[in-house]
C-alpha positions as CSV (number, residue, x, y, z in Angstrom):
1,X,0.0,0.0,0.0
2,X,1.4,3.4,-1.0
3,X,-1.4,5.8,-0.1
4,X,-1.4,7.8,3.2
5,X,-2.0,5.8,6.3
6,X,-2.0,6.6,10.0
7,X,-2.3,4.8,13.4
8,X,-4.6,5.8,16.2
9,X,-4.7,4.7,19.9
10,X,-6.8,5.0,22.9
11,X,-5.0,6.3,26.0
12,X,-4.7,2.8,27.6
13,X,-1.3,2.4,26.0
14,X,1.7,2.9,28.3
15,X,3.6,6.0,27.1
16,X,6.8,4.2,26.5
17,X,4.9,1.7,24.4
18,X,3.4,4.6,22.4
19,X,6.9,5.9,21.8
20,X,8.2,2.5,20.6
21,X,5.2,2.0,18.3
22,X,5.5,5.5,16.9
23,X,9.2,5.0,16.1
24,X,8.3,1.8,14.4
25,X,5.5,3.5,12.5
26,X,7.9,6.2,11.3
27,X,10.3,3.6,10.0
28,X,7.5,1.8,8.2
29,X,6.3,4.9,6.4
30,X,3.1,5.8,8.3
31,X,2.3,9.5,8.0
32,X,1.0,10.1,11.5
33,X,0.0,8.8,14.9
34,X,-3.1,10.0,16.8
35,X,-4.0,9.7,20.4
36,X,-7.5,10.1,22.0
37,X,-8.0,12.2,25.0
38,X,-9.7,10.8,28.1
39,X,-10.7,12.2,31.5
40,X,-9.6,9.1,33.4
41,X,-6.7,7.6,31.5
42,X,-3.3,8.8,30.2
43,X,-2.8,12.4,29.2
44,X,-2.7,13.2,25.5
45,X,0.0,15.9,25.8
46,X,2.4,13.5,27.5
47,X,1.9,11.2,24.5
48,X,2.4,14.0,22.0
49,X,5.5,15.4,23.7
50,X,7.1,12.0,24.2
51,X,6.5,10.9,20.6
52,X,7.6,14.2,19.0
53,X,10.8,14.2,21.0
54,X,11.6,10.6,20.1
55,X,10.9,10.8,16.3
56,X,12.1,13.0,13.4
57,X,9.5,12.8,10.7
58,X,6.2,11.3,11.8
59,X,3.3,13.7,12.7
60,X,1.5,13.4,16.0
61,X,-2.0,14.6,16.7
62,X,-4.7,14.7,19.4
63,X,-7.7,12.9,18.3
64,X,-9.6,14.5,19.8
65,X,-9.1,17.0,22.7
66,X,-12.3,18.3,24.2
67,X,-13.6,21.9,24.4
68,X,-14.5,21.7,28.1
69,X,-11.4,21.0,30.3
70,X,-8.9,23.4,28.6
71,X,-9.5,27.1,27.8
72,X,-8.8,27.7,24.1
73,X,-6.0,30.1,25.0
74,X,-4.3,27.4,27.0
75,X,-4.8,24.9,24.2
76,X,-3.5,27.3,21.6
77,X,-0.4,28.0,23.6
78,X,0.2,24.3,24.2
79,X,0.0,23.3,20.5
80,X,2.0,26.3,19.4
81,X,4.7,25.2,21.8
82,X,4.5,21.6,20.5
83,X,4.7,22.9,16.9
84,X,7.8,24.8,17.8
85,X,9.3,21.8,19.6
86,X,8.7,19.5,16.6
87,X,9.3,21.7,13.6
88,X,5.6,21.7,12.7
89,X,4.8,18.0,13.2
90,X,1.8,18.4,15.5
91,X,-1.9,18.4,14.7
92,X,-4.7,19.6,16.9
93,X,-7.7,17.3,16.8
94,X,-10.6,19.1,18.6
95,X,-14.0,17.7,19.6
96,X,-16.9,18.8,21.7
97,X,-16.3,16.2,24.4
98,X,-17.2,12.7,25.3
99,X,-20.9,12.3,26.3
100,X,-20.3,9.4,28.7
101,X,-17.6,11.3,30.7
102,X,-18.0,15.1,30.4
103,X,-21.4,15.1,32.3
104,X,-19.6,13.3,35.2
105,X,-17.5,16.4,35.8
106,X,-20.4,18.8,35.8
107,X,-20.9,19.8,32.1
108,X,-24.1,19.2,30.2
109,X,-24.2,18.2,26.6
110,X,-27.9,17.6,26.1
111,X,-30.3,19.1,25.2
112,X,-28.3,20.7,22.4
113,X,-30.9,23.4,22.0
114,X,-29.7,24.7,25.4
115,X,-26.0,23.7,25.4
116,X,-25.4,24.9,21.8
117,X,-22.4,22.7,20.9
118,X,-21.8,24.4,17.5
119,X,-21.6,27.8,19.1
120,X,-19.1,26.5,21.7
121,X,-17.0,25.1,18.9
122,X,-17.1,28.3,16.9
123,X,-16.0,30.4,19.8
124,X,-13.2,27.9,20.7
125,X,-11.9,28.0,17.1
126,X,-12.1,31.8,16.9
127,X,-9.9,32.2,20.0
128,X,-7.4,29.6,18.8
129,X,-6.9,31.2,15.4
130,X,-6.6,34.7,16.9
131,X,-3.9,33.5,19.3
132,X,-2.0,31.7,16.5
133,X,-2.2,34.8,14.3
134,X,-0.7,37.1,16.9
135,X,-3.7,39.3,17.0
136,X,-4.7,41.2,20.1
137,X,-7.6,39.4,21.6
138,X,-10.8,41.2,22.6
139,X,-13.3,38.4,22.7
140,X,-16.3,37.9,24.9
141,X,-18.5,35.0,23.9
142,X,-21.2,32.9,25.5
143,X,-18.7,30.3,26.6
144,X,-15.3,31.8,26.4
145,X,-13.7,35.2,27.2
146,X,-10.3,36.5,26.2
147,X,-9.9,40.2,26.5
148,X,-6.8,42.5,26.2
149,X,-4.5,39.6,25.6
150,X,-1.9,39.0,22.9
151,X,0.5,36.0,22.5
152,X,4.2,36.8,23.1
153,X,5.2,34.7,20.2
154,X,3.8,33.8,16.8
155,X,4.2,30.1,15.9
156,X,6.8,29.5,13.2
157,X,4.6,26.8,11.8
158,X,0.9,26.7,11.1
159,X,-0.9,24.3,13.5
160,X,-3.4,22.4,11.4
161,X,-6.8,22.1,13.1
162,X,-8.9,19.0,12.7
163,X,-12.5,19.0,14.0
164,X,-14.0,15.7,15.2
165,X,-17.8,15.2,15.3
166,X,-20.6,12.9,14.4
167,X,-23.0,15.8,14.0
168,X,-23.9,16.8,10.3
169,X,-23.8,20.5,11.2
170,X,-20.5,20.2,12.9
171,X,-19.0,18.2,10.1
172,X,-20.2,20.8,7.6
173,X,-18.6,23.5,9.8
174,X,-15.3,21.5,9.8
175,X,-15.4,21.5,6.0
176,X,-15.5,25.3,5.9
177,X,-13.5,26.3,8.9
178,X,-10.7,23.8,9.6
179,X,-7.9,22.0,8.0
180,X,-9.4,18.5,8.5
181,X,-12.4,16.5,9.8
182,X,-12.2,13.4,12.0
183,X,-15.2,11.4,10.9
184,X,-15.3,8.3,13.1
185,X,-14.1,7.4,16.6
186,X,-13.5,3.8,15.5
187,X,-16.6,2.0,14.1
188,X,-18.5,3.1,11.0
189,X,-19.8,1.4,7.9
190,X,-18.7,2.7,4.5
191,X,-22.3,3.9,3.9
192,X,-22.3,5.9,7.2
193,X,-18.8,7.2,6.3
194,X,-19.9,8.3,2.9
195,X,-22.7,10.3,4.5
196,X,-20.3,12.0,6.8
197,X,-18.0,12.8,3.9
198,X,-20.9,14.4,2.2
199,X,-21.6,16.6,5.2
200,X,-17.9,17.8,5.2
201,X,-18.1,18.4,1.4
202,X,-21.0,20.7,1.9
203,X,-18.8,22.8,4.1
204,X,-16.0,22.6,1.6
205,X,-18.2,24.1,-1.0
206,X,-19.1,27.0,1.3
207,X,-15.5,27.5,2.3
208,X,-14.2,27.0,-1.3
209,X,-11.5,24.7,-0.2
210,X,-10.8,21.0,0.4
211,X,-10.0,19.6,3.9
212,X,-8.4,16.4,5.0
213,X,-10.8,13.7,6.0
214,X,-9.6,11.3,8.6
215,X,-11.4,8.2,9.9
216,X,-10.4,5.9,12.7
217,X,-10.9,2.2,11.8
218,X,-10.9,-0.5,14.4
219,X,-8.4,-3.0,13.0
220,X,-7.5,-6.6,13.7
221,X,-5.2,-8.5,11.3
222,X,-3.8,-12.0,11.5
223,X,-2.6,-14.6,9.1
224,X,-5.8,-16.5,10.1
225,X,-8.7,-14.2,9.1
226,X,-11.1,-16.0,11.5
227,X,-8.7,-15.4,14.4
228,X,-8.5,-11.7,13.5
229,X,-12.3,-11.4,13.5
230,X,-12.6,-13.3,16.8
231,X,-10.5,-10.5,18.4
232,X,-13.1,-8.0,17.3
233,X,-15.9,-10.3,18.4
234,X,-14.6,-10.4,21.9
235,X,-13.5,-6.8,22.2
236,X,-15.5,-5.0,24.9
237,X,-15.7,-1.6,23.1
238,X,-17.1,-3.3,20.0
239,X,-19.7,-5.3,21.9
240,X,-20.8,-2.1,23.8
241,X,-21.1,-0.1,20.6
242,X,-23.0,-2.9,18.8
243,X,-25.4,-3.2,21.8
244,X,-26.0,0.4,22.8
245,X,-24.8,2.8,20.1
246,X,-25.0,1.3,16.6
247,X,-28.6,1.7,15.3
248,X,-30.0,-1.6,13.9
249,X,-30.9,0.0,10.5
250,X,-27.3,0.9,9.9
251,X,-26.4,-2.7,9.4
252,X,-29.3,-3.9,7.3
253,X,-27.6,-3.1,4.0
254,X,-24.8,-5.5,5.1
255,X,-27.1,-8.4,5.6
256,X,-27.5,-8.2,9.4
257,X,-31.0,-9.0,10.4
258,X,-32.7,-7.1,13.3
259,X,-33.6,-10.4,15.0
260,X,-29.9,-11.4,15.0
261,X,-29.0,-8.1,16.7
262,X,-31.9,-8.5,19.2
263,X,-30.6,-11.9,20.3
264,X,-27.1,-10.5,20.8
265,X,-28.3,-7.4,22.6
266,X,-30.5,-9.4,25.0
267,X,-27.6,-11.7,25.9
268,X,-25.1,-8.8,26.3
269,X,-27.4,-6.7,28.5
270,X,-28.2,-9.7,30.7
271,X,-24.5,-10.3,31.2
272,X,-24.5,-13.7,29.4
273,X,-20.9,-15.1,28.9
274,X,-22.1,-16.3,25.5
275,X,-23.1,-12.9,24.2
276,X,-20.0,-12.5,21.9
277,X,-20.8,-15.8,20.2
278,X,-24.1,-14.2,19.0
279,X,-22.4,-11.3,17.2
280,X,-23.3,-11.6,13.5
281,X,-20.2,-12.1,11.4
282,X,-21.5,-9.6,8.9
283,X,-21.6,-6.9,11.6
284,X,-17.8,-7.4,12.2
285,X,-17.1,-7.0,8.5
286,X,-19.4,-4.0,8.2
287,X,-18.0,-2.0,11.1
288,X,-14.3,-2.8,11.3
289,X,-11.2,-3.8,9.3
290,X,-10.7,-7.5,10.1
291,X,-9.1,-10.5,8.4
292,X,-5.8,-11.4,6.8
293,X,-3.6,-8.7,5.3
294,X,-5.2,-9.0,1.9
295,X,-8.7,-8.7,3.3
296,X,-7.7,-5.8,5.5
297,X,-6.1,-3.9,2.6
298,X,-9.2,-4.4,0.5
299,X,-11.4,-3.1,3.3
300,X,-9.2,0.0,3.8
301,X,-9.6,0.8,0.1
302,X,-13.4,0.6,0.5
303,X,-13.2,3.5,2.9
304,X,-10.9,5.4,0.6
305,X,-13.4,5.0,-2.2
306,X,-16.1,6.7,-0.2
307,X,-13.9,9.7,0.5
308,X,-11.6,9.0,3.4
309,X,-8.2,10.7,2.7
310,X,-6.4,9.4,5.8
311,X,-7.4,6.1,7.3
312,X,-6.2,5.9,10.9
313,X,-5.9,2.3,11.9
314,X,-6.6,1.4,15.5
315,X,-4.9,-2.0,15.9
316,X,-6.0,-4.5,18.5
317,X,-5.0,-8.2,19.0
318,X,-1.9,-9.0,17.0
319,X,-0.9,-5.3,17.0
320,X,2.7,-5.6,15.7
321,X,1.6,-7.9,12.9
322,X,-1.1,-5.5,11.8
323,X,1.3,-2.5,11.8
324,X,3.9,-4.4,9.9
325,X,1.7,-6.2,7.4
326,X,-0.3,-3.0,6.4
327,X,2.7,-0.6,6.4
328,X,2.8,1.9,3.5
329,X,6.5,1.1,2.8
């Protein structure tokens, strides 16, 4: 494979392991590595700093930092400093915030008619860009205030801004007001991905420019394709998403019948140890990259064909094998 390819990781990875994998990814030709932010796991900036100091070419990005726990001025200064440190190899991935965790620290997300997530994002981005440009800030918004402030240094490199969202309006906003859009946190069918790409493209038309479209892809690769799929089948995050997040109709075009999902969901919610055995095989193939290297490469190309510019593989199971067998070089 010679096209652009990235790796993405949840913050469960020990930092030294993240450094080791990033060094390996750099040697194998991956373009970038991305790290999710979490409120109760490892810190994304420790990942970014460690990786950037331990490599010379590969790009590192947050994927995605939230808009609640860091003021946009603090975030702008942090990324400007990381850009200076790395010679422009850092990317800011920015998202509203995680619904399961942000409310646990006192912030509401719903109802959106009251919390106004798009307004929050627009204000955040306006402060970021003003800081990076060196402008004197005189901003007072609904969510953020930054008055009579000016950065003491102007970054020597532009910090590319990527906006992550599953909202059609936010995806359109990303298309017109950012450098990139992060489309999926890990699991999405090609049909759903195509719809998200369309939302971004509407924004691109308005902004009269093209932006980078990144999509995380949960990935399991093994010489034995069945063994690779079984890793997905038994992965807690996949089971949770299939039970409580993925809408049944999303999988119908891929041959997954509602009654099959209902049997799995009933077993999962009852705590049955046999729940994973009830996962329809077609659901694994529809939502993830799983199989032997040939099957995995073909699956990645399906996402490219619907408009993903940069697939970000999230390897589980036989991680080293996946990284090596799918390497761009």
